[in-house]
Residue, then its C-alpha position, 0 to 999 in steps of 0.5 A: m500500500k501507499q504510504v502518506r507522509c504525516e505530521v504531528r498535529g498535537v497531543f491532546v486529552a480525550i475526556n468523557d464520562s468513563a475515561t480520560v485518555p491521551v491522544v496524539v493526532l497525526t495529519d496528512g496536511a490535506g485535512c485528514l486527522m488520525p487520532i491514536f490513543i496513547g499512554l500518559w508518559e508517551a504523551v508527555s514525551i511526544n508533546s515535549a519533542h513536538n514543542k522542541e522542549v529539552p527536559p532537564r534529564p533525558f526521557t527514555h526516548d532521548l536515551f534511546l536516540d543518544l545510544m543510537n547516535r553513539f553507535s552511528i545508527s540513525v532513524h530513517h523514518l517511522q511507518i505506521d502500517s497496520a491496525e488490528e482491533g483498534v490497535y495500530y502497529a508501526q515499524l521504526v526504520l533505522a539506518a546503519d552501515d548502508r543498510n536499513e533495519c525495521l524495528d517493531c514498535r508502538p506508534s507512540d514510541g516511534i513518534a516520540v523517537a522520530l520527532r526527536a530525530s527529525a525523521p519523517i512519519f508515514v502512515d499507510e494510506g488505507l489507515i489514514a482514510t479509515a481514521d479520518r476524523r476531521g472534527a476530532v480535535s474540537d472534542m479534545v483538550d490540549l495536553s499542556t492545558f490539561l496538565q496545568k489544571 
């Protein structure tokens, strides 16, 4: 399938009567939005990288990227390529010594690492089409605003 380049629109919190859940929202630049429900610590890490904030101590994703850099491994790109029962699956594509290796990862971890590495994020065209939630962000609160309360 064709891969569509996406950007992080933002990190939000979906709040309803039964749950409060962090969400990272990807956009294809043409107005399609793809919300991915994630954990709180991954949300904080993605939000930090998205806002280009440097924490006083490295997050796990910073440590991972530092380790890769020390061994001359770079992040080529992240691809979110499948979903099963509402769970997305991703591959972090790493480059070293003129070869690429795919590393299975949760999309949230892959996004946190890709943002820090300034690597592109690709989503399977079929996934972004079925996840298209043009009004989804209006029903959510920005993570930074939520954490200040």
